[in-house]
C-alpha positions in Angstrom: 0.1 0.0 0.1 1.4 3.5 -0.9 2.0 5.8 1.8 0.1 9.1 1.9 -2.5 10.3 -0.4 -2.4 9.5 -4.3 -2.8 12.9 -5.7 -3.0 12.0 -9.1 -5.6 9.3 -8.7 -7.6 11.8 -6.5 -7.4 14.4 -8.9 -8.9 12.2 -11.6 -11.5 10.7 -9.2 -12.5 14.4 -8.3 -12.8 15.4 -12.0 -15.1 12.5 -12.9 -17.2 13.1 -9.6 -17.6 16.7 -10.4 -18.7 15.8 -14.0 -21.4 13.4 -12.9 -22.5 16.0 -10.2 -23.2 18.5 -13.0 -25.0 15.8 -15.2 -27.0 15.1 -12.0 -28.3 18.6 -11.7 -28.8 19.1 -15.4 -30.8 16.1 -15.6 -33.8 17.9 -14.3 -33.9 19.9 -17.5 -33.7 16.6 -19.6 -37.1 15.4 -21.1 -38.7 18.1 -18.8 -42.3 17.3 -18.3 -45.4 19.8 -18.3 -46.3 18.9 -14.9 -43.4 17.8 -12.7 -45.3 17.4 -9.5 -46.1 13.7 -9.6 -44.4 10.4 -8.8 -44.7 9.4 -12.6 -42.4 12.2 -13.3 -39.9 12.4 -10.4 -39.9 8.7 -9.4 -40.3 7.1 -12.8 -38.7 9.7 -15.3 -42.1 10.1 -16.9 -42.1 6.4 -17.9 -40.6 7.6 -21.0 -37.2 5.8 -21.2 -36.3 3.6 -24.5 -34.3 0.5 -25.0 -30.7 2.0 -24.3 -31.6 4.3 -21.5 -33.3 1.6 -19.7 -30.4 -0.8 -20.3 -27.9 1.5 -18.9 -30.3 2.4 -16.0 -30.7 -1.4 -15.1 -27.2 -2.1 -15.4 -26.4 0.9 -13.2 -29.1 -0.3 -10.9 -28.0 -4.0 -10.6 -24.3 -3.7 -11.1 -23.2 -1.6 -8.2 -20.0 -0.6 -6.5 -20.7 -3.1 -4.0 -20.7 -5.8 -6.9 -17.6 -4.2 -8.3 -15.8 -4.6 -4.8 -17.5 -7.5 -3.2 -17.9 -10.2 -6.1 -14.1 -10.5 -6.7 -13.5 -9.8 -2.8 -15.5 -13.0 -2.2 -13.3 -15.0 -4.7 -10.2 -13.4 -3.2 -11.1 -14.7 0.3 -13.2 -18.1 -0.6 -12.5 -19.2 -4.0 -14.5 -20.3 -7.0 -17.8 -20.4 -4.7 -17.7 -16.7 -5.1 -18.6 -17.0 -8.8 -22.3 -18.0 -7.7 -23.2 -14.4 -8.9 -22.4 -15.2 -12.6 -24.8 -18.2 -12.9 -27.6 -16.3 -11.0 -27.4 -13.4 -13.4 -27.7 -15.9 -16.2 -30.7 -17.6 -14.6 -32.5 -14.2 -13.8 -32.9 -12.9 -17.4 -35.2 -15.8 -18.9 -37.1 -15.6 -15.6 -37.7 -11.8 -15.7 -38.8 -12.2 -19.5 -41.7 -14.1 -18.5 -43.2 -11.8 -15.8 -41.6 -8.1 -16.1 -43.6 -7.4 -19.5 -46.8 -8.4 -17.6 -46.0 -6.1 -14.5 -45.2 -3.1 -16.9 -48.3 -3.5 -18.7 -50.7 -3.7 -15.7 -48.7 -0.9 -14.0 -49.0 1.3 -17.0 -52.8 0.6 -17.4 -53.5 1.4 -13.6 -50.8 4.1 -12.8 -49.0 1.6 -10.5 -45.6 3.2 -9.2 -44.7 0.4 -6.8 -45.0 -3.4 -6.5 -47.2 -2.6 -3.5 -49.6 -0.6 -5.7 -50.0 -3.9 -7.9 -50.5 -6.2 -5.0 -53.0 -3.9 -3.6 -54.9 -3.7 -6.8 -54.6 -7.4 -7.5 -55.8 -8.8 -4.2 -57.7 -6.0 -2.7 -55.7 -6.0 0.3 -53.8 -3.0 2.0 -52.4 -5.4 4.6 -50.6 -7.5 2.1 -49.5 -4.3 0.4 -48.1 -3.0 3.5 -46.2 -6.0 4.2 -44.5 -5.9 0.7 -43.8 -2.2 1.2 -42.2 -2.6 4.5 -40.2 -5.6 3.4 -39.0 -3.5 0.4 -37.9 -0.7 2.5 -36.2 -3.0 5.0 -34.3 -4.9 2.4 -33.1 -1.5 0.5 -31.8 0.3 3.4 -28.6 -1.8 4.0 -28.2 -2.0 0.3 -27.8 1.7 0.1 -25.4 1.6 3.0 -23.2 -0.8 1.1 -22.9 1.7 -1.8 -21.5 4.2 0.7 -19.2 1.3 1.9 -17.9 1.0 -1.6 -17.1 4.8 -2.0 -15.5 4.5 1.5 -13.3 1.7 0.4 -11.9 3.7 -2.7 -11.2 6.8 -0.4 -9.4 4.5 2.0 -7.0 3.0 -0.6 -6.4 6.7 -2.1 -5.4 7.7 1.4 -8.2 10.3 1.8 -9.5 11.2 5.4 -6.4 10.1 7.4 -5.7 7.1 9.6 -7.8 5.5 12.1 -6.7 7.9 14.8 -7.8 10.9 12.8 -10.8 13.0 14.1 -14.0 11.1 13.0 -15.2 14.3 11.3 -12.1 14.9 9.1 -11.9 11.2 8.4 -15.5 10.9 7.2 -15.7 14.4 5.5 -15.1 13.0 2.0 -18.0 10.5 2.4 -20.2 13.3 3.8 -19.5 15.4 0.9 -20.3 12.7 -1.5 -23.6 12.0 0.2 -24.6 15.5 0.4 -24.1 15.9 -3.5 -25.9 12.6 -4.0 -28.7 13.7 -1.9 -29.0 17.2 -3.5 -29.3 16.1 -7.3 -31.6 13.1 -6.5 -34.0 15.5 -4.7 -33.7 18.0 -7.5 -33.8 15.5 -10.6 -35.3 12.4 -9.3 -34.8 9.2 -11.5 -33.6 11.3 -14.6 -30.2 11.8 -12.7 -29.3 8.2 -12.1 -30.4 7.6 -15.6 -28.0 10.3 -17.2 -25.1 9.4 -14.9 -25.5 5.7 -15.6 -24.2 6.3 -19.1 -20.9 7.5 -17.6 -20.8 4.9 -15.0 -21.2 1.9 -17.2 -18.8 3.2 -19.8 -16.1 3.7 -17.3 -16.8 0.2 -15.7 -16.4 -1.5 -19.2 -13.3 0.5 -20.0 -11.6 -0.4 -16.7 -12.5 -4.2 -16.9 -11.3 -4.4 -20.7 -8.0 -2.8 -19.5 -7.6 -4.9 -16.3 -8.4 -8.3 -18.1 -5.5 -7.5 -20.5 -3.0 -5.2 -18.7 -3.0 -7.0 -15.3 -2.3 -10.5 -16.5 0.5 -9.4 -18.8 2.1 -7.7 -15.8 1.6 -11.0 -13.7 2.8 -13.5 -16.2 -0.3 -14.6 -17.8 -3.5 -16.5 -16.7 -1.4 -19.8 -16.1 0.4 -18.0 -13.5 -2.6 -16.4 -12.0 -4.7 -19.5 -11.7 -1.6 -21.4 -10.3 -1.0 -19.1 -7.5 -4.7 -18.9 -6.7 -5.0 -22.6 -6.4 -1.9 -22.9 -4.3 -3.4 -20.3 -1.8 -6.9 -22.2 -1.7 -5.2 -25.6 -1.3 -2.9 -24.4 1.5 -6.0 -22.8 3.3 -7.9 -26.0 3.0 -10.5 -24.5 0.6 -10.1 -27.4 -2.0 -8.5 -25.4 -4.8 -10.3 -23.5 -7.5 -13.3 -25.9 -7.5 -15.8 -25.8 -4.7 -15.7 -28.8 -2.3 -18.6 -31.2 -2.8 -19.8 -30.2 0.6 -20.4 -26.6 -0.6 -22.3 -27.5 -3.9 -25.8 -27.2 -2.4 -24.9 -23.8 -0.8 -23.6 -22.7 -4.1 -26.7 -23.8 -6.3 -29.2 -22.7 -3.8 -27.7 -19.4 -3.5 -27.4 -18.9 -7.2 -31.3 -20.0 -7.6 -32.4 -17.9 -4.7 -30.6 -14.9 -5.5 -32.0 -15.1 -9.2 -35.6 -15.3 -7.8 -34.9 -12.4 -5.6 -33.1 -9.9 -7.8 -36.1 -8.4 -9.4 -38.1 -8.2 -6.2 -36.0 -5.3 -5.0 -37.9 -2.1 -5.3 -35.1 -0.3 -7.2 -35.0 -3.1 -9.9 -38.8 -2.6 -10.4 -38.6 1.3 -10.5 -36.0 1.1 -13.3 -38.3 -1.3 -15.2 -41.4 0.9 -14.8 -39.7 3.9 -16.1 -39.5 2.2 -19.6 -41.8 3.6 -22.3 -43.3 0.3 -23.7 -43.6 -3.4 -23.0 -41.3 -4.1 -25.9 -38.4 -2.1 -24.3 -38.7 -4.5 -21.3 -38.6 -7.7 -23.8 -35.6 -6.2 -25.7 -33.6 -5.5 -22.3 -34.1 -9.1 -21.1 -32.1 -10.1 -24.2 -29.2 -7.7 -23.9 -28.8 -7.4 -20.3 -26.7 -10.7 -20.3 -23.9 -8.6 -21.7 -23.6 -7.4 -18.0 -23.1 -11.1 -16.9 -20.1 -11.2 -19.3 -18.7 -8.4 -17.6 -19.4 -9.8 -14.2 -17.5 -13.1 -15.2 -14.4 -11.0 -16.2 -14.7 -8.8 -13.0 -14.7 -12.0 -10.8 -11.4 -12.9 -12.3 -10.0 -9.9 -10.3 -10.2 -11.8 -7.3 -7.7 -14.3 -8.6 -5.5 -11.6 -9.9 -5.4 -9.9 -6.4 -4.1 -13.2 -5.0 -1.5 -13.5 -7.7 -0.2 -9.8 -7.3 0.3 -10.6 -3.5 -2.4 -8.1 -2.4 -2.5 -8.1 1.5 -5.4 -6.3 3.1 -7.1 -6.9 6.5 -10.5 -6.1 5.1 -11.4 -8.0 1.9 -13.5 -5.3 0.5 -10.3 -3.3 -0.1 -8.6 -6.1 -2.2 -9.8 -4.7 -5.7 -9.1 -1.2 -5.1 -5.8 -2.0 -3.5 -5.1 -4.2 -6.7 -5.7 -1.3 -8.9 -3.6 1.1 -6.9 -0.7 -1.3 -7.0 -1.0 -2.4 -10.7 -2.1 0.6 -12.6 -0.5 3.9 -13.3 -1.8 6.5 -10.9 -4.0 8.2 -13.6 -5.6 5.2 -14.7 -6.2 4.0 -11.0 -8.1 7.3 -10.6 -10.1 6.3 -13.6 -10.9 2.8 -12.0 -11.7 4.5 -8.6 -14.0 7.0 -10.3 -15.8 3.8 -11.9 -16.3 2.4 -8.4 -17.5 5.6 -6.9 -19.9 6.5 -9.6 -21.2 2.9 -9.6 -22.1 3.7 -6.0 -24.0 6.9 -6.5 -26.4 5.5 -9.4 -27.7 2.6 -7.5 -28.0 4.5 -4.3 -30.0 7.3 -6.0 -32.5 4.6 -7.5 -32.8 2.7 -4.2 -33.3 5.8 -2.3 -36.2 6.9 -4.8 -37.7 3.4 -4.8 -37.7 3.1 -1.0 -39.4 6.7 -0.8 -42.0 5.8 -3.5 -43.0 2.8 -1.4 -43.4 4.9 1.8 -45.2 7.4 0.0 -47.7 5.3 -2.0 -48.2 2.4 0.3 -47.9 3.9 3.9 -48.4 7.6 3.7 -51.1 7.8 1.1 -52.8 4.3 2.2 -52.8 4.9 5.8 -52.0 8.4 6.8 -53.4 10.8 4.1 -55.6 8.9 1.7 -56.6 12.2 -0.1 -53.0 13.3 -0.8 -52.6 15.1 -4.1 -49.9 14.2 -6.6 -48.1 17.4 -5.5 -48.2 16.3 -1.8 -46.9 12.7 -2.9 -44.0 13.9 -4.7 -43.0 16.4 -1.9 -43.2 13.6 0.7 -41.2 11.3 -1.6 -38.5 13.7 -2.1 -38.1 14.2 1.6 -38.3 10.5 2.5 -35.6 9.9 -0.2 -33.5 12.3 1.9 -34.3 10.5 5.1 -33.5 7.2 3.6 -29.9 8.3 2.6 -29.3 9.8 5.9 -30.2 6.5 7.5 -28.0 4.6 5.2 -25.1 7.1 6.2 -25.7 6.8 9.8 -25.6 3.0 9.4 -22.3 3.2 7.7 -20.6 5.8 10.1 -21.6 4.1 13.3 -21.8 0.3 12.6 -18.9 -2.2 11.7 -18.9 -2.7 7.9 -19.4 -6.5 8.4 -22.8 -5.8 10.1 -24.0 -3.8 6.9 -22.7 -6.6 4.6 -24.6 -9.5 6.7 -27.9 -7.3 6.9 -27.8 -6.9 3.0 -27.6 -10.7 3.1 -30.6 -10.7 5.3 -32.3 -8.3 3.0 -32.0 -10.8 0.1 -33.6 -13.4 2.4 -36.5 -10.9 3.2 -37.1 -9.7 -0.2 -37.7 -13.0 -1.7 -40.8 -13.5 0.5 -42.6 -11.1 -1.6 -42.1 -13.4 -4.8 -45.4 -15.4 -4.3 -47.6 -12.2 -4.1 -45.9 -10.3 -6.8 -45.0 -13.0 -9.5 -47.9 -15.4 -8.5 -50.1 -12.5 -8.8 -49.1 -11.7 -12.2 -50.2 -15.0 -13.4 -53.1 -16.1 -11.2 -55.6 -14.9 -8.8 -56.0 -18.2 -7.2 -53.8 -17.5 -4.0 -55.9 -16.2 -1.4 -54.8 -12.8 0.1 -54.8 -14.0 3.7 -52.9 -17.0 2.7 -50.2 -14.8 0.9 -49.8 -12.8 4.2 -49.5 -15.9 6.2 -47.0 -17.4 4.1 -45.0 -14.0 3.9 -44.9 -13.9 7.8 -43.7 -17.5 8.1 -41.0 -16.9 5.3 -40.0 -13.9 7.2 -40.0 -15.3 10.6 -38.2 -18.5 9.6 -35.5 -16.5 7.4 -34.7 -14.0 10.1 -34.3 -16.6 13.0 -32.3 -18.9 10.8 -29.8 -16.1 9.8 -29.8 -14.9 13.5 -28.4 -18.3 14.5 -25.5 -18.4 11.9 -22.2 -17.3 13.4 -18.9 -16.5 11.6 -15.3 -15.7 12.9 -16.2 -12.1 13.3 -19.9 -12.3 14.0 -21.9 -14.1 16.7 -25.1 -13.5 14.9 -26.1 -12.8 11.2 -22.7 -14.3 10.2 -23.8 -15.6 6.9 -26.8 -16.7 4.7 -26.5 -20.4 4.7 -27.7 -23.1 7.2 -28.7 -26.7 7.1 -32.0 -27.4 5.1 -34.6 -29.0 7.4 -35.1 -32.6 6.1 -32.4 -32.9 3.8 -29.2 -32.3 5.9 -27.4 -30.2 3.3 -26.2 -26.6 3.9 -28.2 -24.3 1.6 -29.3 -20.8 1.2 -31.6 -19.6 4.1 -33.7 -17.4 1.8 -34.4 -20.3 -0.5 -35.6 -22.6 2.2 -37.6 -19.8 3.7 -39.3 -19.2 0.2 -40.2 -22.9 0.0 -42.0 -22.7 3.5 -43.6 -19.6 2.4 -45.1 -21.1 -0.8 -46.2 -24.4 1.2 -48.1 -22.3 3.7 -49.6 -20.1 1.0 -51.0 -23.2 -1.0 -52.4 -25.0 2.0 -54.1 -22.1 3.7 -55.6 -21.1 0.3 -57.1 -24.5 0.0 -58.6 -23.9 3.5 -59.6 -20.4 3.1 -61.5 -21.2 -0.2 -63.1 -24.1 1.4 -64.5 -22.0 4.2 -65.3 -19.2 1.7 -63.4 -16.4 3.3 -63.7 -13.0 1.5 -61.3 -13.0 -1.3 -60.9 -9.3 -1.9 -61.6 -7.3 -5.1 -59.4 -7.6 -8.3 -59.3 -4.2 -9.9 -57.5 -5.6 -12.9 -58.5 -7.6 -16.0 -56.9 -10.3 -18.2 -56.2 -7.7 -21.1 -54.3 -5.4 -18.7 -51.3 -7.8 -18.5 -50.6 -7.9 -22.3 -51.4 -4.1 -23.1 -48.7 -1.9 -24.6 -48.3 1.7 -24.9 -50.5 3.0 -27.9 -52.9 0.1 -27.5 -56.5 1.3 -27.4 -57.6 2.1 -24.0 -54.1 2.0 -22.5 -54.1 5.1 -20.3 -52.8 5.7 -17.0 -55.8 5.2 -14.6 -55.7 7.8 -11.8 -56.8 7.2 -8.1 -60.2 9.0 -7.3 -58.3 11.5 -5.3 -56.3 12.8 -8.3 -58.9 12.5 -11.1 -59.0 15.4 -13.1 -55.5 16.7 -12.1 -52.9 16.7 -15.0 -50.6 13.7 -14.7 
């Protein structure tokens, strides 16, 4: 590790940071709407984004600074088991091809802004809608915190903020500044800001990975040498070499499948999806998004390169930033650090908007102020987006970083429990609303308690996301086990509740809503009664 501040790298980093800050504020004038005072405009970009904007936005949404740092860090620490992120992103795209176009169509027809809006409309249940909203907010908060952890990792490697003994305010001042800028342009421009910045972010990431995958192996003696040194390390550590041990195969498979099912349950994934201007934009995106999986596979190889380069760090999250610092010229290290830093700003902005929309539409409007106007909804959502970012910042500054990582793993377990209500509801009305709520509760309870009981060398509780699967005896992903319990309870209770003729709720959707596209006859956003007659 180099001593002091890397001035050249810091200068390049600051240049790109300032550039995207300007773009963030200019975004408020991009595709400016006649009426800016609605969640459609502030929170969904006017539902006007085409194929390429949506592709960059979804890429910026799903492939975050934490992905850039954590995926290769997992391989650096644990070997090939960290590659689970690659097959799960391959699995997810055929999956979303089947249900995201249906969600876009029904949301466009009825003016739904969040997944909870759809669940309430489909099952006639504010209670189930509230459960989905609360789960989404809980799962998103630590995810935002981890984006700030990514920025902090880059700043640490550049030597910004001083050592551990430095006054806390001076040490965290760069992160506070980054947070303040992010909060300001998100408040001002809404979803248009991350959509515009995503172009810069993804371009930088592709350039950095393309250079890294060619330049670093040349300096290290080729991939043969890289894999040989990585294999030696894992064998010496008892990790079974480059291939996961048989005992870990169930964990690998269930984590990949469970993560694939959970990825597009996150509110920020849906927010980016609903910002598209047509159903066909979603379908086209599911065919070109796998380009990011190719990038992710190359990105994961950086973990092996860090081992071969002899990178030594006490915090595994610093491994890749430190690799860039050691291997690249200072100016290009600055470019790489900017890619990671901007890769934190884009998803953090979308996540805070998504969480704010859930609170506004499904807590504030449904339970606090049912007659809220579009202007009031937008104002509340803007304020809540600030509060969400403040909460994430406090989380990062006051808690051990491993706690944030483990809570993000818990977030994945939680968000997966919304799958039956959301995806199930897109294809069938057979599930009973009370059964879905009970299944959700069982999945949440089991998943939380099971994760609480997992210990690690650094954590007594919430030390991981894998545990023995009841009845099978293999170690598997807790989220998938909880999901199976959720589905079993939902199916059994649906039979029971239908047998006793329990009230089933009112479905405000029709079959035609799920295949409608923009421009189809009658495909207009339906306003809630409280907003009827208002320009939308």
